[in-house]
C-alpha positions as CSV (number, residue, x, y, z in Angstrom):
1,M,-32.2,-23.4,22.0
2,P,-30.0,-21.0,19.6
3,A,-28.0,-18.5,20.9
4,T,-29.3,-14.4,21.3
5,I,-27.3,-12.0,19.8
6,L,-27.2,-7.8,20.8
7,L,-26.6,-6.3,17.7
8,T,-26.0,-2.7,17.8
9,G,-26.0,-0.6,14.6
10,G,-28.2,-3.6,12.9
11,A,-30.1,-1.0,11.1
12,G,-27.1,0.3,9.6
13,F,-25.6,-0.5,6.1
14,V,-23.4,-3.4,7.6
15,G,-25.2,-4.1,10.9
16,S,-28.5,-4.9,8.2
17,H,-26.7,-7.4,6.4
18,T,-24.5,-8.7,9.1
19,Y,-28.8,-9.4,10.8
20,V,-29.4,-11.5,7.9
21,A,-26.6,-13.5,7.7
22,L,-27.0,-14.1,11.7
23,I,-30.5,-15.3,11.2
24,E,-29.3,-17.4,8.5
25,A,-27.0,-18.9,10.6
26,G,-30.0,-20.0,13.4
27,Y,-29.2,-17.3,15.9
28,K,-31.7,-14.9,17.5
29,V,-31.3,-11.0,17.1
30,V,-31.8,-8.2,18.6
31,I,-31.3,-5.2,17.2
32,V,-30.5,-1.9,19.2
33,D,-29.7,1.6,16.4
34,D,-30.8,4.9,17.1
35,F,-31.6,5.2,13.0
36,S,-29.3,8.4,13.4
37,N,-28.2,6.9,10.0
38,A,-30.7,4.7,9.4
39,A,-34.1,4.6,7.7
40,R,-36.5,3.7,9.8
41,D,-38.2,1.0,7.9
42,V,-34.9,-1.2,8.0
43,P,-36.3,-3.9,10.2
44,D,-39.5,-4.1,7.7
45,R,-37.0,-4.6,4.9
46,L,-35.1,-7.0,7.2
47,A,-38.5,-8.6,8.0
48,Q,-39.3,-9.3,4.2
49,I,-36.2,-11.0,4.0
50,T,-35.8,-13.4,6.6
51,G,-39.3,-14.0,6.8
52,A,-39.5,-13.2,10.3
53,P,-40.4,-10.5,12.8
54,V,-37.4,-8.3,13.8
55,I,-37.2,-6.7,17.1
56,A,-35.5,-3.6,16.9
57,Y,-35.0,-0.8,19.6
58,D,-34.9,2.8,18.9
59,V,-31.6,3.1,21.6
60,D,-28.4,5.5,21.6
61,V,-25.9,2.8,22.9
62,A,-24.4,5.8,24.8
63,D,-27.8,6.0,26.7
64,A,-27.0,3.7,29.6
65,A,-30.6,3.5,31.6
66,A,-32.3,2.8,27.9
67,L,-29.2,0.1,26.9
68,E,-30.2,-1.2,30.5
69,A,-33.6,-1.5,29.9
70,V,-32.7,-3.5,27.3
71,F,-30.5,-6.2,28.5
72,C,-33.3,-7.0,31.6
73,S,-35.6,-7.8,28.6
74,H,-33.7,-10.3,27.1
75,Q,-30.9,-13.1,27.6
76,F,-27.7,-12.3,25.4
77,D,-25.2,-14.6,25.0
78,A,-22.9,-12.2,22.7
79,V,-22.7,-8.8,21.6
80,I,-21.7,-7.1,18.3
81,H,-21.3,-3.9,18.3
82,L,-20.9,-2.1,15.0
83,A,-23.0,1.1,16.2
84,A,-20.2,4.2,15.5
85,K,-19.6,7.2,13.5
86,K,-17.5,6.2,10.5
87,S,-16.9,9.1,8.0
88,V,-13.6,10.6,8.0
89,P,-13.9,13.8,6.5
90,Q,-16.8,14.5,8.8
91,S,-14.2,12.7,12.1
92,L,-11.8,15.5,10.9
93,A,-14.5,18.3,11.2
94,N,-16.3,17.2,14.0
95,P,-13.6,15.3,16.6
96,Q,-15.2,15.3,19.9
97,G,-18.5,14.3,18.5
98,F,-16.8,11.2,17.1
99,F,-15.5,10.3,20.4
100,N,-18.6,10.7,22.2
101,S,-20.2,8.9,19.6
102,N,-17.5,5.7,19.0
103,I,-16.0,6.0,22.4
104,T,-18.2,7.1,25.3
105,A,-20.8,4.2,23.5
106,L,-18.5,1.6,23.9
107,L,-17.6,2.2,27.4
108,T,-21.0,2.6,28.4
109,L,-21.8,-0.8,26.4
110,L,-19.0,-2.6,28.3
111,R,-19.9,-1.5,31.4
112,V,-23.8,-2.4,31.4
113,M,-22.6,-5.8,29.7
114,G,-20.1,-6.5,32.4
115,Q,-23.3,-5.9,35.2
116,H,-25.1,-8.8,33.1
117,Q,-22.2,-11.3,33.2
118,L,-22.0,-10.9,29.6
119,R,-18.0,-10.5,28.5
120,T,-18.3,-11.7,25.0
121,I,-18.0,-9.2,22.0
122,V,-17.6,-8.5,18.3
123,Y,-16.2,-5.4,17.9
124,S,-16.6,-3.3,14.4
125,S,-12.9,-1.9,14.0
126,S,-11.3,-0.1,10.6
127,A,-8.3,-0.5,8.6
128,T,-7.5,3.0,9.5
129,V,-6.0,1.8,12.6
130,Y,-2.6,1.2,10.3
131,G,-2.4,5.0,9.4
132,V,0.1,5.3,6.5
133,P,0.6,1.7,5.7
134,E,4.2,0.8,5.9
135,A,3.8,-2.1,3.3
136,L,1.2,-4.0,1.4
137,P,-0.4,-6.3,1.6
138,I,-0.9,-5.3,5.7
139,P,-0.7,-7.9,8.0
140,E,-2.3,-7.9,11.5
141,H,0.7,-7.2,13.0
142,A,1.5,-4.1,11.3
143,P,2.4,-1.0,13.3
144,L,-0.9,0.7,14.3
145,S,-1.3,4.3,14.1
146,Y,-3.9,6.9,12.9
147,T,-4.2,9.9,10.4
148,N,-7.8,11.1,11.2
149,P,-10.0,11.1,14.8
150,Y,-12.1,8.2,13.3
151,G,-9.1,6.2,13.0
152,L,-8.1,7.2,16.6
153,S,-11.2,6.4,18.2
154,K,-11.0,3.0,16.5
155,L,-7.3,2.6,17.9
156,L,-8.7,3.6,21.2
157,G,-11.6,0.9,21.0
158,E,-9.4,-2.1,20.4
159,Q,-6.8,-0.8,22.6
160,F,-9.5,-0.9,25.2
161,L,-10.6,-4.1,24.5
162,N,-7.5,-5.4,25.1
163,Q,-6.9,-4.1,28.4
164,K,-10.0,-5.5,29.5
165,M,-9.0,-8.8,28.3
166,R,-5.8,-8.6,30.2
167,A,-7.4,-7.4,33.2
168,G,-9.8,-10.3,33.1
169,R,-9.8,-13.4,31.5
170,E,-13.3,-14.4,31.2
171,W,-13.6,-11.5,28.7
172,K,-13.8,-12.4,25.1
173,A,-13.5,-10.4,22.1
174,G,-13.2,-10.7,18.4
175,I,-11.8,-7.3,16.8
176,L,-12.7,-7.1,12.8
177,R,-10.7,-4.5,11.0
178,Y,-12.8,-4.1,8.1
179,F,-11.6,-2.6,4.9
180,N,-14.0,-0.8,2.7
181,P,-17.6,-2.9,2.4
182,A,-19.7,-1.9,-0.8
183,G,-22.6,-3.5,-2.6
184,A,-25.6,-4.9,-1.0
185,H,-28.0,-8.0,-0.5
186,P,-29.2,-9.6,-3.6
187,S,-32.8,-9.4,-2.9
188,G,-32.1,-5.4,-3.3
189,L,-34.5,-4.8,-0.4
190,I,-30.9,-3.5,1.7
191,G,-28.1,-1.6,0.8
192,E,-25.9,1.7,1.6
193,A,-28.3,4.3,2.3
194,P,-26.5,6.6,4.8
195,L,-28.6,9.6,6.1
196,S,-25.3,11.9,5.7
197,D,-22.6,11.7,3.8
198,G,-20.1,9.5,4.7
199,G,-17.9,10.3,2.0
200,N,-17.8,6.6,0.5
201,L,-17.6,6.0,-3.0
202,M,-20.1,3.6,-4.4
203,P,-23.1,5.4,-3.4
204,L,-21.6,9.1,-4.7
205,V,-21.0,7.1,-7.8
206,A,-24.9,5.6,-8.3
207,R,-25.9,8.9,-7.6
208,V,-24.1,10.5,-10.4
209,A,-25.4,6.8,-12.6
210,K,-29.0,7.8,-11.6
211,G,-28.6,11.8,-12.2
212,Q,-28.9,13.4,-9.1
213,L,-25.1,14.6,-9.1
214,P,-23.7,16.4,-11.8
215,G,-20.1,14.8,-11.3
216,L,-17.9,13.4,-9.0
217,A,-15.3,14.7,-7.3
218,I,-12.2,12.2,-7.4
219,F,-9.5,13.7,-4.5
220,G,-6.0,13.3,-5.6
221,G,-5.2,11.8,-9.6
222,D,-1.6,12.1,-8.8
223,Y,-0.9,9.5,-6.0
224,G,1.8,7.1,-6.5
225,T,-0.7,4.5,-8.2
226,P,-1.0,2.6,-11.6
227,D,-3.7,5.1,-12.2
228,G,-2.7,7.9,-10.3
229,T,-6.1,7.3,-8.4
230,G,-6.1,5.8,-4.7
231,I,-6.0,2.5,-4.0
232,R,-8.0,0.5,-1.5
233,D,-9.5,-2.7,-0.8
234,Y,-13.4,-3.3,-1.7
235,I,-15.1,-6.1,0.2
236,H,-18.6,-7.4,-0.5
237,V,-21.1,-5.9,2.2
238,C,-22.6,-9.9,2.6
239,D,-18.7,-11.2,2.4
240,L,-18.2,-8.8,5.5
241,A,-21.5,-9.6,7.2
242,E,-20.6,-13.6,6.8
243,G,-17.1,-12.7,8.3
244,H,-19.1,-11.6,11.5
245,V,-21.0,-14.5,12.0
246,L,-17.5,-16.6,11.6
247,S,-16.1,-14.6,14.5
248,V,-19.1,-14.9,17.1
249,N,-18.9,-18.7,15.9
250,R,-15.3,-18.4,17.4
251,L,-16.3,-16.6,20.6
252,L,-18.9,-18.7,21.5
253,Q,-18.0,-22.5,20.6
254,Q,-14.1,-22.3,21.0
255,G,-14.0,-19.3,23.3
256,C,-10.7,-17.7,21.5
257,S,-10.8,-13.9,21.0
258,H,-9.0,-12.7,17.6
259,T,-7.9,-9.4,15.6
260,V,-8.1,-10.2,12.4
261,N,-8.3,-8.5,8.8
262,L,-11.8,-8.5,6.8
263,G,-10.8,-7.9,3.8
264,K,-10.7,-9.0,-0.3
265,G,-6.6,-8.7,-0.2
266,R,-6.3,-7.1,-3.4
267,G,-6.9,-3.5,-4.1
268,Y,-9.0,-1.4,-6.4
269,S,-8.5,1.9,-7.7
270,V,-11.0,4.8,-7.9
271,L,-10.8,4.7,-11.6
272,E,-11.5,0.8,-11.6
273,L,-14.6,1.5,-9.5
274,I,-16.1,4.2,-11.9
275,K,-15.5,1.8,-14.5
276,T,-17.0,-1.3,-13.5
277,Y,-19.8,0.7,-12.6
278,E,-20.2,2.3,-15.9
279,K,-20.2,-1.0,-17.1
280,V,-23.3,-2.2,-14.8
281,S,-25.0,0.4,-15.4
282,G,-24.5,1.7,-18.6
283,Q,-24.5,5.4,-17.5
284,V,-21.1,7.5,-18.2
285,I,-19.8,8.3,-14.5
286,H,-18.3,12.3,-15.1
287,Y,-15.9,13.4,-12.7
288,R,-13.1,15.6,-12.1
289,F,-9.3,15.9,-10.2
290,K,-9.5,17.3,-7.0
291,A,-6.6,18.2,-4.6
292,R,-5.8,15.2,-2.2
293,R,-8.0,15.2,0.8
294,E,-6.4,15.4,4.4
295,G,-5.9,11.8,6.3
296,D,-6.4,9.9,2.7
297,V,-3.7,7.6,2.0
298,A,-2.3,6.2,-1.6
299,A,-3.4,2.8,-1.0
300,S,-4.8,0.2,1.8
301,Y,-5.2,-3.1,1.4
302,A,-5.4,-6.6,3.5
303,D,-3.7,-9.4,4.1
304,P,-6.3,-11.6,4.8
305,S,-4.8,-14.8,5.2
306,L,-5.0,-14.5,9.6
307,A,-9.0,-14.6,8.9
308,S,-8.7,-17.6,6.7
309,S,-6.8,-19.6,9.3
310,V,-8.5,-18.1,12.3
311,L,-11.9,-18.1,11.0
312,G,-12.2,-20.1,7.8
313,F,-12.8,-16.7,6.6
314,R,-12.9,-15.6,2.6
315,A,-14.1,-13.1,0.8
316,K,-15.6,-15.0,-2.1
317,R,-17.8,-11.6,-4.2
318,N,-15.3,-9.4,-6.6
319,L,-15.8,-6.1,-7.9
320,L,-18.1,-6.4,-10.6
321,D,-20.5,-8.5,-7.7
322,M,-20.4,-5.5,-5.3
323,C,-21.5,-2.8,-8.3
324,Q,-24.3,-4.9,-10.1
325,S,-25.8,-5.6,-6.4
326,S,-25.4,-2.1,-5.4
327,W,-26.9,-0.8,-8.7
328,R,-30.0,-3.4,-8.4
329,W,-30.7,-2.0,-4.9
330,E,-30.3,1.3,-6.6
331,T,-32.7,0.7,-8.7
332,I,-35.3,-1.1,-6.5
333,S,-35.2,0.8,-3.5
334,D,-35.3,4.2,-6.1
335,P,-38.7,3.3,-8.0
336,D,-39.1,6.9,-9.2
337,W,-36.1,6.8,-11.0
338,Y,-37.4,4.5,-14.0
339,P,-39.8,7.1,-15.5
340,R,-36.5,9.7,-15.9
341,K,-34.0,7.0,-16.9
342,L,-31.1,8.2,-18.2
343,P,-30.1,7.5,-21.9
344,A,-26.9,4.9,-21.8
345,A,-24.0,7.3,-23.3
346,P,-21.2,5.9,-25.1
347,M,-18.6,4.7,-22.9
348,A,-16.0,6.8,-25.4
349,M,-18.0,9.9,-24.5
350,P,-15.5,12.4,-22.4
351,H,-15.1,11.7,-18.2
352,Q,-14.0,15.5,-17.3
353,V,-16.9,17.5,-15.7
354,P,-17.3,21.8,-16.5
355,S,-15.1,23.1,-14.2
356,A,-18.2,25.3,-13.4
357,M,-20.5,22.3,-12.4
358,P,-21.1,21.4,-8.9
359,L,-19.2,18.4,-7.2
360,A,-20.1,15.8,-4.8
361,H,-18.3,15.7,-1.4
């Protein structure tokens, strides 16, 4: 019998792509999601992609009674825990809300798992646990820190799981430190569509390309980087999803816990991403520089060699693939955009936005 995975946050951006990758790998999957940041039609879209019905529960992971009911209805072999808030700006504005969602929910999940004798979990962590990196690329043994409440919530989650594993050897965990997921499924049926502004760059760039925003705010053009803008390790969401499959494979087949980076292993600047999206969309992305944002660092990109040796993981897709799949998702998911397509402006057109123009935040 194929193993059954509980996928929390399975209707979200990373979760929906991970669902597809798990089904393609032969697993049975049950989704738990409160749909606070995911569209209600995502399970239907997943059914279209996989050709099979989707089991999805509208449940907040922090609701112990509702979660218990799900566990009583299925026999799970492992949990992949993706349900969490992730916006750095939002965490700075509302740290208490982030701790409630990211810490309380994790503790509730682990308690219910323990009651059902299930002690195998893949945990969605983040590169923010490295704080301001001392050296690049960042290896897993780099000092751990944080520069914002979101990073702190992920670091506390990791530490709690490590304590669980020390206290009871039967607990096994795959801790995956994401860098910056981007792109979309090649079908164009699922992609990044946050219901609240999480601060991710690519969806904002897409909205400017579609004429839904007049321009983009770049927070910091004076970093010590080649073009002055921040550098991040963008990884295609399909590569990231495949990393979750490799992680749960190792836990179930070999019982080996692990903590690894999931990244491309190189950085792309904000301006590199903008120029690539212009090439893909045929539109000019107007932008204007603003002051640096609290909690941001100049550059962050992974050393993915441990994930390669431990899991056999390699991010195969590049920035062009990410932008192409994102643009396909944006145009397919928004059919009303087609009749009002913008004329493709010359690439030499100046990018600066008039100072009075409202900006995306």
